[in-house]
VOBA-1610 file (N, C-alpha, C; in pm, whole numbers, padded with zeros to 5 digits, always signed):
BEGIN
Met-00408-01484-05688Met-00424-01344-05713Met-00553-01317-05791Ala-00591-01412-05873Ala-00714-01394-05950Ala-00835-01387-05856Leu-00832-01462-05746Leu-00942-01459-05652Leu-00952-01323-05584Asn-00839-01266-05550Asn-00837-01134-05490Asn-00894-01030-05586Thr-00858-01041-05712Thr-00910-00949-05812Thr-01061-00964-05826Leu-01109-01088-05821Leu-01252-01112-05830Leu-01325-01052-05710Arg-01269-01067-05592Arg-01332-01008-05474Arg-01338-00856-05485Arg-01231-00798-05534Arg-01228-00654-05547Arg-01335-00606-05645Gln-01357-00681-05750Gln-01459-00643-05847Gln-01599-00661-05788Leu-01617-00763-05705Leu-01750-00786-05648Leu-01785-00683-05542Arg-01689-00649-05456Arg-01717-00556-05346Arg-01693-00412-05385Gly-01607-00390-05476Gly-01572-00253-05512Gly-01448-00210-05436Gly-01370-00121-05492Gly-01246-00076-05430Gly-01269+00009-05306Asp-01384+00075-05298Asp-01409+00164-05186Asp-01427+00089-05054Ser-01481-00032-05060Ser-01501-00105-04935Ser-01368-00148-04875Leu-01269-00175-04960Leu-01137-00210-04908Leu-01073-00091-04839Ala-01087+00026-04898Ala-01033+00146-04836Ala-01106+00177-04705Ala-01237+00157-04705Ala-01315+00182-04583Ala-01275+00084-04473Thr-01253-00041-04510Thr-01210-00140-04411Thr-01073-00104-04355Tyr-00983-00060-04441Tyr-00848-00021-04397Tyr-00856+00093-04296Trp-00930+00198-04330Trp-00936+00313-04240Trp-01015+00281-04114Arg-01115+00194-04122Arg-01188+00153-04002Arg-01095+00081-03906Arg-01011-00007-03960Arg-00914-00078-03875Arg-00813+00019-03815Arg-00771+00117-03891Arg-00675+00216-03840Arg-00737+00297-03726Val-00862+00337-03741Val-00930+00415-03636Val-00947+00330-03511Val-00987+00205-03528Val-01003+00117-03412Val-00869+00098-03341Ala-00762+00078-03417Ala-00630+00061-03357Ala-00587+00187-03283Leu-00616+00304-03340Leu-00582+00430-03275Leu-00659+00448-03144Val-00788+00418-03146Val-00871+00433-03025Val-00825+00336-02917Val-00796+00212-02954Val-00748+00114-02856Val-00615+00159-02797Gly-00526+00210-02882Gly-00397+00259-02832Gly-00413+00376-02737Leu-00503+00469-02769Leu-00526+00583-02680Leu-00588+00541-02547Val-00677+00444-02550Val-00737+00394-02426Val-00631+00328-02338Ile-00545+00248-02399Ile-00438+00183-02322Ile-00345+00287-02264Leu-00309+00389-02342Leu-00222+00496-02293Leu-00288+00572-02178Ala-00417+00598-02189Ala-00489+00669-02082Ala-00494+00586-01954Val-00516+00457-01966Val-00519+00370-01847Val-00382+00365-01781Ile-00276+00357-01860Ile-00141+00356-01803Ile-00112+00489-01733Ala-00148+00601-01796Ala-00125+00732-01734Ala-00205+00746-01605Trp-00327+00697-01604Trp-00410+00704-01484Trp-00349+00620-01371Ala-00301+00502-01405Ala-00241+00414-01304Ala-00112+00474-01249Val-00031+00531-01335Val+00095+00590-01289Val+00068+00713-01203Ser-00030+00794-01240Ser-00060+00912-01159Ser-00114+00871-01021Gly-00187+00762-01015Gly-00237+00713-00887Gly-00125+00661-00798Val-00024+00600-00860Val+00090+00551-00783Val+00168+00667-00724Phe+00192+00771-00804Phe+00270+00884-00755Phe+00194+00967-00653Ser+00065+00984-00669Ser-00010+01063-00571Ser-00030+00984-00442Gly-00040+00854-00451Gly-00055+00772-00332Gly+00073+00761-00252Ala+00188+00767-00316Ala+00316+00754-00246Ala+00347+00876-00162Ala+00305+00994-00203Ala+00338+01117-00131Ala+00261+01126+00001Gly+00135+01088+00002Gly+00055+01103+00123Gly+00024+00973+00192Ala+00098+00868+00166Ala+00066+00738+00222Ala+00095+00730+00372Gly+00192+00807+00419Gly+00231+00799+00560Gly+00130+00860+00654Ser+00070+00969+00616Ser-00025+01036+00704Ser-00166+01009+00654Gly-00254+00980+00745Gly-00392+00957+00707Gly-00474+01085+00712Ala-00413+01197+00755Ala-00485+01322+00770Ala-00491+01398+00639Pro-00598+01472+00617Pro-00604+01554+00497Pro-00504+01668+00504Ser-00457+01713+00388Ser-00356+01819+00388Ser-00418+01956+00413His-00546+01976+00380His-00612+02103+00404His-00740+02077+00484Val-00759+02156+00585Val-00879+02143+00668Val-00949+02278+00674Pro-01081+02279+00691Pro-01151+02408+00700Pro-01120+02477+00833Leu-01094+02606+00826Leu-01070+02686+00946Leu-01204+02742+00996Gln-01201+02812+01108Gln-01323+02865+01167Gln-01390+02968+01077Asp-01311+03045+01003Asp-01369+03150+00919Asp-01407+03100+00780Gly-01401+02970+00756Gly-01444+02914+00629Gly-01333+02895+00527Arg-01215+02948+00554Arg-01104+02929+00460Arg-01042+02792+00480Leu-00961+02750+00386Leu-00887+02625+00399Leu-00746+02657+00447Gly-00697+02578+00540Gly-00562+02597+00591Gly-00491+02464+00603Gln-00369+02469+00649Gln-00292+02347+00670Gln-00349+02271+00789Ala-00316+02143+00798Ala-00376+02057+00900Ala-00346+02106+01042Gly-00231+02161+01068Gly-00196+02208+01201Gly-00255+02342+01238Gln-00308+02416+01143Gln-00360+02550+01169Gln-00499+02550+01230Ala-00571+02443+01220Ala-00709+02442+01267Ala-00717+02465+01417Leu-00626+02408+01496Leu-00628+02427+01640Leu-00576+02564+01680Ala-00482+02619+01605Ala-00425+02748+01640Ala-00527+02859+01624His-00621+02845+01532His-00719+02950+01509His-00851+02923+01579Ala-00860+02817+01653Ala-00985+02785+01722Ala-01003+02880+01840Pro-01126+02923+01865Pro-01148+03013+01979Pro-01123+02942+02112Gly-01060+03012+02202Gly-01035+02959+02336Gly-00907+02879+02346Val-00825+02879+02245Val-00700+02803+02252Val-00586+02898+02270
//
């Protein structure tokens, strides 16, 4: 314990507090990054499962420039 007291006197009490809070901030940032990666991976799994069966896009441009459902493009085409 005497060695710890000597270190505290040499470095000062503020550096110990700074080290503590620096470690807390690093741990918080690492935790948030891990949480973000997990959320990104889970969202990719759920979005990929819904449209995995069809390779077609869900919205296609119509003749007048609007977006419509995939089956509507032929119904609004001229001459059909």
